[in-house]
C-alpha positions as CSV (number, residue, x, y, z in Angstrom):
1,X,19.9,32.6,7.4
2,X,19.3,32.3,3.6
3,X,15.6,31.7,4.2
4,X,15.4,34.7,6.5
5,X,17.1,37.0,3.9
6,X,14.7,35.7,1.2
7,X,11.8,36.5,3.4
8,X,13.0,40.0,4.0
9,X,13.4,40.6,0.2
10,X,9.8,39.3,-0.3
11,X,8.5,41.7,2.3
12,X,10.3,44.7,0.7
13,X,9.1,43.7,-2.7
14,X,5.5,43.5,-1.5
15,X,5.9,46.8,0.4
16,X,6.8,48.8,-2.7
17,X,4.5,47.1,-5.1
18,X,7.0,44.6,-6.5
19,X,9.1,47.4,-8.1
20,X,12.2,48.0,-6.1
21,X,15.9,48.3,-5.8
22,X,17.5,47.1,-2.6
23,X,19.4,49.9,-0.9
24,X,23.2,49.3,-0.6
25,X,24.3,48.6,2.9
26,X,27.5,47.8,4.7
27,X,28.5,44.4,6.1
28,X,25.9,44.8,8.8
29,X,22.5,46.4,8.5
30,X,23.7,50.0,8.7
31,X,24.2,52.3,5.7
32,X,27.8,52.5,4.8
33,X,30.2,54.7,6.9
34,X,30.3,58.4,6.0
35,X,33.4,60.6,5.8
36,X,33.8,64.3,5.1
37,X,35.3,65.1,1.7
38,X,38.9,66.5,1.7
39,X,37.6,69.8,0.4
40,X,34.3,71.6,-0.1
41,X,32.9,71.8,3.5
42,X,30.9,73.6,4.6
43,X,29.0,73.5,1.3
44,X,26.5,76.3,2.1
45,X,27.2,79.4,4.2
46,X,25.2,82.5,5.1
47,X,25.2,85.3,2.5
48,X,24.5,88.8,3.7
49,X,24.3,90.1,0.1
50,X,21.1,88.0,-0.8
51,X,18.0,90.2,-0.8
52,X,14.3,89.1,-1.2
53,X,11.2,91.2,-1.0
54,X,9.1,89.6,1.7
55,X,5.4,89.2,0.7
56,X,4.2,89.9,4.2
57,X,6.3,92.8,5.1
58,X,6.4,94.2,1.5
59,X,10.1,95.3,1.9
60,X,13.5,93.8,1.0
61,X,15.0,91.5,3.6
62,X,18.4,89.9,3.9
63,X,16.8,86.4,4.0
64,X,20.0,84.3,4.6
65,X,22.1,86.9,6.4
66,X,22.8,85.0,9.6
67,X,22.6,81.2,9.2
68,X,22.1,78.5,6.6
69,X,21.6,75.0,8.0
70,X,19.4,71.8,8.4
71,X,19.1,70.7,4.7
72,X,16.8,68.3,2.8
73,X,18.1,66.7,-0.4
74,X,16.9,65.0,-3.5
75,X,18.1,63.9,-7.0
76,X,16.5,65.5,-10.0
77,X,17.6,65.4,-13.7
78,X,21.0,64.1,-12.9
79,X,21.8,66.7,-10.2
80,X,21.5,66.9,-6.4
81,X,19.2,69.6,-5.1
82,X,19.3,70.8,-1.5
83,X,16.6,72.7,0.3
84,X,18.2,74.5,3.2
85,X,16.9,76.6,6.1
86,X,18.1,80.2,6.0
87,X,17.7,82.7,8.8
88,X,17.4,86.5,8.2
89,X,18.8,89.2,10.6
90,X,15.4,90.1,12.1
91,X,14.3,89.4,15.7
92,X,16.3,88.8,18.8
93,X,19.8,87.2,18.6
94,X,18.6,83.8,19.9
95,X,17.9,80.4,18.4
96,X,14.5,80.3,16.8
97,X,13.9,84.1,17.0
98,X,14.8,85.0,13.5
99,X,12.5,84.3,10.4
100,X,13.4,81.2,8.5
101,X,12.8,80.5,4.8
102,X,14.0,77.7,2.5
103,X,16.6,78.3,-0.1
104,X,17.4,75.9,-3.0
105,X,20.9,74.9,-4.3
106,X,22.0,72.5,-7.0
107,X,25.1,70.5,-7.7
108,X,26.5,68.3,-10.4
109,X,28.8,66.4,-8.0
110,X,27.0,66.6,-4.7
111,X,29.7,68.8,-3.1
112,X,29.9,72.1,-5.0
113,X,26.7,74.0,-5.1
114,X,25.1,76.9,-6.9
115,X,22.2,78.5,-5.2
116,X,19.3,80.6,-6.2
117,X,19.3,84.3,-5.1
118,X,15.8,84.1,-3.5
119,X,14.1,81.6,-1.3
120,X,11.7,79.1,-2.9
121,X,9.5,78.4,0.2
122,X,8.6,80.9,2.8
123,X,5.8,82.4,5.0
124,X,3.3,84.4,2.9
125,X,-0.2,85.9,3.0
126,X,-1.8,82.5,2.7
127,X,-3.9,80.2,4.9
128,X,-0.8,79.1,6.9
129,X,0.4,82.5,7.8
130,X,-0.8,82.3,11.4
131,X,1.2,79.1,11.9
132,X,4.4,80.3,10.2
133,X,4.8,84.0,11.0
134,X,7.0,85.5,12.2
135,X,9.1,82.4,13.1
136,X,9.0,80.9,9.6
137,X,9.4,77.5,7.9
138,X,12.2,75.3,9.2
139,X,14.1,72.0,8.9
140,X,12.7,70.3,5.8
141,X,12.8,66.6,4.8
142,X,12.0,65.7,1.2
143,X,10.8,62.6,-0.7
144,X,9.6,62.0,-4.2
145,X,6.3,60.3,-4.8
146,X,5.6,57.6,-7.5
147,X,4.3,60.2,-9.9
148,X,7.3,62.5,-9.6
149,X,5.7,65.0,-7.1
150,X,8.0,66.2,-4.3
151,X,6.7,66.2,-0.8
152,X,8.3,68.0,2.1
153,X,7.7,67.8,5.8
154,X,8.8,70.9,7.6
155,X,8.4,72.8,10.9
156,X,5.8,75.5,11.0
157,X,6.9,78.0,13.7
158,X,5.1,81.2,14.8
159,X,7.2,81.7,17.9
160,X,4.4,80.4,20.1
161,X,3.8,76.8,18.9
162,X,5.0,74.5,16.2
163,X,3.9,71.5,14.1
164,X,4.9,69.4,11.0
165,X,3.6,71.1,7.9
166,X,3.2,69.3,4.5
167,X,3.8,70.8,1.1
168,X,4.2,69.5,-2.5
169,X,5.8,70.7,-5.7
170,X,6.4,69.4,-9.2
171,X,9.6,71.4,-9.8
172,X,11.0,72.3,-6.4
173,X,10.2,76.0,-7.1
174,X,6.5,76.4,-6.8
175,X,5.0,74.8,-3.7
176,X,1.5,74.1,-2.4
177,X,1.0,74.1,1.4
178,X,-1.5,71.7,3.0
179,X,-1.2,72.7,6.6
180,X,-0.3,70.5,9.6
181,X,0.3,66.8,9.0
182,X,-2.2,65.7,11.7
183,X,-4.8,68.4,11.0
184,X,-7.3,65.9,9.7
185,X,-7.2,63.7,12.8
186,X,-10.8,63.0,13.9
187,X,-12.1,65.5,16.5
188,X,-9.0,67.7,16.1
189,X,-7.3,65.3,18.5
190,X,-3.8,66.6,17.7
191,X,-4.6,70.2,17.0
192,X,-2.8,71.5,20.1
193,X,0.1,69.0,20.0
194,X,3.5,70.5,19.5
195,X,5.4,68.2,17.1
196,X,8.2,68.4,14.6
197,X,10.7,66.3,12.4
198,X,9.0,63.9,10.0
199,X,10.9,61.3,8.0
200,X,8.9,59.4,5.4
201,X,9.9,55.8,4.5
202,X,11.4,55.5,1.0
203,X,12.7,52.8,-1.3
204,X,15.6,53.3,-3.8
205,X,14.3,53.3,-7.4
206,X,16.6,54.1,-10.4
207,X,18.9,56.1,-8.1
208,X,16.2,58.1,-6.4
209,X,14.5,57.7,-3.0
210,X,10.8,57.2,-3.7
211,X,8.1,57.2,-1.0
212,X,7.2,53.5,-0.4
213,X,3.9,51.9,0.6
214,X,3.9,49.2,3.3
215,X,0.7,47.3,4.0
216,X,-0.9,49.7,1.5
217,X,0.1,52.8,3.4
218,X,2.9,55.4,3.6
219,X,4.8,55.5,6.9
220,X,6.5,58.4,8.6
221,X,8.7,58.5,11.7
222,X,8.2,61.7,13.6
223,X,9.1,63.7,16.7
224,X,11.8,64.8,19.1
225,X,12.1,63.6,22.7
226,X,10.4,60.4,21.6
227,X,10.2,59.1,18.1
228,X,6.7,57.9,17.0
229,X,5.2,56.7,13.8
230,X,2.3,57.7,11.6
231,X,0.6,56.5,8.4
232,X,-1.0,58.1,5.4
233,X,-3.0,57.0,2.3
234,X,-1.7,59.9,0.2
235,X,1.5,61.5,1.7
236,X,-0.6,64.5,2.7
237,X,-3.0,63.5,5.5
238,X,-1.3,61.6,8.4
239,X,-2.5,59.8,11.4
240,X,-0.3,58.7,14.3
241,X,-0.3,55.0,15.1
242,X,-1.9,54.5,18.5
243,X,-2.0,51.9,21.2
244,X,-5.2,50.4,22.7
245,X,-5.6,53.4,25.0
246,X,-5.5,55.8,22.1
247,X,-2.0,57.2,22.7
248,X,0.6,57.7,20.0
249,X,3.0,54.7,20.0
250,X,6.6,55.4,20.9
251,X,9.1,53.5,18.8
252,X,12.4,55.1,20.0
253,X,13.3,56.8,23.2
254,X,16.3,58.2,25.1
255,X,19.0,55.9,26.6
256,X,21.1,56.9,29.6
257,X,24.8,56.7,29.0
258,X,24.4,57.0,25.2
259,X,24.7,59.8,22.6
260,X,20.9,60.0,22.7
261,X,20.7,60.2,26.5
262,X,18.6,63.4,26.5
263,X,16.5,62.5,23.5
264,X,16.4,61.1,19.9
265,X,15.0,63.2,17.0
266,X,14.1,62.0,13.6
267,X,16.7,62.6,10.8
268,X,16.7,62.0,7.1
269,X,14.0,60.0,5.2
270,X,14.1,56.3,6.2
271,X,15.2,53.7,3.7
272,X,14.0,50.2,3.0
273,X,17.0,47.8,2.8
274,X,17.3,43.9,2.7
275,X,17.4,43.9,6.5
276,X,14.5,46.2,7.2
277,X,13.9,50.0,7.4
278,X,17.0,52.0,8.3
279,X,16.2,55.3,10.0
280,X,19.0,57.9,10.5
281,X,18.2,59.9,13.5
282,X,19.8,62.7,15.7
283,X,20.6,62.1,19.3
284,X,21.0,64.9,21.8
285,X,23.5,64.2,24.6
286,X,22.3,65.0,28.2
287,X,24.0,67.6,30.3
288,X,23.9,65.7,33.6
289,X,25.5,62.4,34.7
290,X,23.2,60.3,32.4
291,X,25.1,61.6,29.4
292,X,27.7,59.9,27.2
293,X,30.9,61.3,28.7
294,X,32.8,60.7,25.4
295,X,30.7,63.6,23.9
296,X,30.2,67.2,24.9
297,X,27.1,68.1,26.9
298,X,24.1,68.8,24.8
299,X,25.9,67.8,21.6
300,X,23.8,66.4,18.7
301,X,25.3,63.3,17.0
302,X,23.7,60.9,14.5
303,X,22.7,57.3,15.0
304,X,21.0,54.6,13.0
305,X,18.0,52.4,13.9
306,X,16.6,49.3,12.2
307,X,12.8,48.7,12.0
308,X,11.0,45.7,10.6
309,X,9.9,46.0,7.0
310,X,6.8,43.9,7.9
311,X,6.0,46.1,10.9
312,X,7.6,49.6,10.7
313,X,6.7,50.2,14.4
314,X,8.9,47.3,15.5
315,X,12.4,48.3,16.5
316,X,14.9,45.5,15.7
317,X,18.3,47.1,16.4
318,X,20.0,50.4,17.2
319,X,23.5,51.7,17.2
320,X,25.1,52.1,20.6
321,X,27.5,54.8,19.4
322,X,27.0,57.6,16.9
323,X,28.0,56.9,13.3
324,X,28.6,60.6,12.8
325,X,29.4,63.3,15.4
326,X,30.7,66.8,15.7
327,X,34.5,66.8,15.1
328,X,35.3,69.9,13.0
329,X,35.6,73.4,14.3
330,X,32.7,74.6,12.2
331,X,30.5,71.8,13.6
332,X,31.2,73.1,17.2
333,X,30.8,76.8,16.8
334,X,28.1,79.2,15.5
335,X,24.9,79.7,17.3
336,X,24.9,76.2,18.8
337,X,28.4,75.9,20.2
338,X,27.7,72.6,22.0
339,X,28.2,70.9,18.6
340,X,25.8,69.7,16.0
341,X,25.9,67.3,13.1
342,X,22.1,67.3,12.5
343,X,21.3,64.9,9.6
344,X,18.3,65.7,7.4
345,X,19.3,65.2,3.8
346,X,20.2,61.8,2.2
347,X,20.6,60.9,-1.5
348,X,22.1,58.0,-3.5
349,X,24.1,59.6,-6.2
350,X,26.9,58.3,-8.5
351,X,26.8,54.9,-6.7
352,X,27.3,56.3,-3.2
353,X,25.3,57.7,-0.3
354,X,25.6,61.4,0.3
355,X,24.5,62.8,3.6
356,X,23.7,66.5,4.2
357,X,23.6,67.9,7.7
358,X,23.3,71.1,9.7
359,X,26.4,72.3,11.5
360,X,25.9,74.0,14.9
361,X,22.7,75.6,13.5
362,X,24.8,77.8,11.3
363,X,26.1,76.0,8.2
364,X,25.4,73.1,5.8
365,X,27.9,70.2,5.7
366,X,28.3,67.1,3.5
367,X,29.6,63.5,4.1
368,X,30.1,60.7,1.6
369,X,30.1,56.9,1.7
370,X,32.5,54.8,-0.2
371,X,31.3,54.1,-3.8
372,X,29.3,50.8,-4.2
373,X,32.1,49.5,-6.5
374,X,34.6,49.8,-3.6
375,X,32.6,47.4,-1.5
């Protein structure tokens, strides 16, 4: 056992160029259990007073009037910053039929937030307009690169099709869009593919989750329905890993009788640990007899999966039950009343993991692990 543990450490050290901090884990391979704080939740709610002059329409819009949910998170200058999806009051009253933009909030303690009055990322009169308007930009995940650049994966949605978009920033305020993640695939192989949810593999360095190279490449878990994996030389241009027949390799699928019986969907950025790569993911429960009968039909709960640090496409273990599930009234109401704890944001802050999640497609919630000193 000691030799195996040593071998895993060597692999992790090699993967991140020999400069690493092992992510704290519980007695098993999972990240420590998460609990909701006694006060503070939900941490971000819709605000009908917030107004923003839309650059496409040229008129003021109430950009976060209806819902604020599905957040990304990072640590910067001793504070937690959350990028959250905000829906305006345009379009039909149905999921996905409003325009989404990304707001930014900051916190000194990870629970109480102050947010900016205008969005920091949104559809505009740029080369991505046709992919992002009028549906918007949705469901970000964020990582920091070795040089301090922030990289987000997000859903580009024009109300007809969708894909993972890539954008970068040095300050979380001004962003540069690069278009769809798989846009540079040879022959335009993935140009018509509908795909979303991208979680880049990270390592914990000086209290921040930094994108990690494995075998000289960056890795990203992606997709809903089935989770797949892709690689990149630069965090911008991505290529799905394929089998001998040229098909994108599936690394995680649905399981009858479990919380992910309908499908799994990628959650927060994955984390290198002494045991391997831990991926937090969202599982949708089925509505038929294949569902987990301990959960409501169609509910989204969160699980954890362990992949090999030497081969990120190799699944080693997976939780049978969700580690986090809809329990509170505000997690089972709103525009997705079946219940949602949709994990997308993860930071290590003040010696503990902090998890940020979307609640019923309407609010942002937070959950905390025990401090490292308590373990």
